[in-house]
N, C-alpha and C positions, 0 to 999 in steps of 0.2 A: 415485546422482543424487538430489539433494534436491528434494522436491516440496512444493507447498503443500497442507497437509492441513486447514487451517481458514482461513476469511476471514469477517469480519463487519463490519458497518457500526456506527460509533459517532457520537454527536452531533458537530456542528461540522465536517462534511466529513472525518472521520477514519475510518480503517479499521484493524482488527486483523488481522494475518497470522501464521500459524504454519506452519513448515516441518517436514518429516518428520525432520530431524536435531535438532529442539528449538529452533532459532533462531526467535524470535518478536519482534514489535514492533508499535508503533502509529505510523502515519504520517498526517500531515495532507495533504489534497489541496487545501487552500486556495490555495496558490501556483499549482498547476496550473490551477485554475479561472480564473485571470486570462489564460491563454493561449487563443487562438482555438480551437485544436484540442480543448480541454477545456471549451469554453463551456457544454456541457450540465450542468456541475456548478455553475454560478454561482448559480442560484436554488434550490439544494438544500441543506438543512441535514443531513438524514439520508439517506444513499443507500439506497434501498429495493431496487434490483435489482443484486445483486453476487454473482458466482459464479466458480469456477475453470473455465476452458475445458478440456473433456475432451481436446482434441487438443494444444494448445500448452502447457497447464499455467499459462498466464498468467491474470491476474484480468481479468474483464470487468465493467465498470460501466455501468449503464443501457443495456445491449444493444449499445453501439457504442464504448465507450472501453476500450482495452486497456492494462493496466499490466504491464510486463515483470517476470516472477518473478525473473530474474537481477539486474536493476537494483535492485529492492526489497530483495533479499537483501544486495546490496552496501551499501545505505544502512543496513540494520539492523546489519550487521557493523561498519561504520565507527562507528556510534553506540556499539556495545558496546566497541570499542577506545578511543574517546574517554572513555567513562565509566570504564574501567579505568585510564586515565591521569589522570583527574581534570580533563579539559578540558571547557570549556563547550560545550553543544550547543543547537542550535535545533530547530525542528520538522522 
């Protein structure tokens, strides 16, 4: 089972995530911040409170926003495949 072994905040509402199998990537949370559920990210440039939850293994941002480890992995995997095929990618 792949686990998140590193997570860190980057400028511009971005985070870096690394998994135990070597998969890693950077993802922007800018679009999520526009949704009401993630409103806590709107006025933040650099996320100061970010960690991996010891029970679920998901990422917790600002104490109450949960980012699914499986969904993030799928995004990174898709980006990797698109890059290998030479297809354009967004954030």
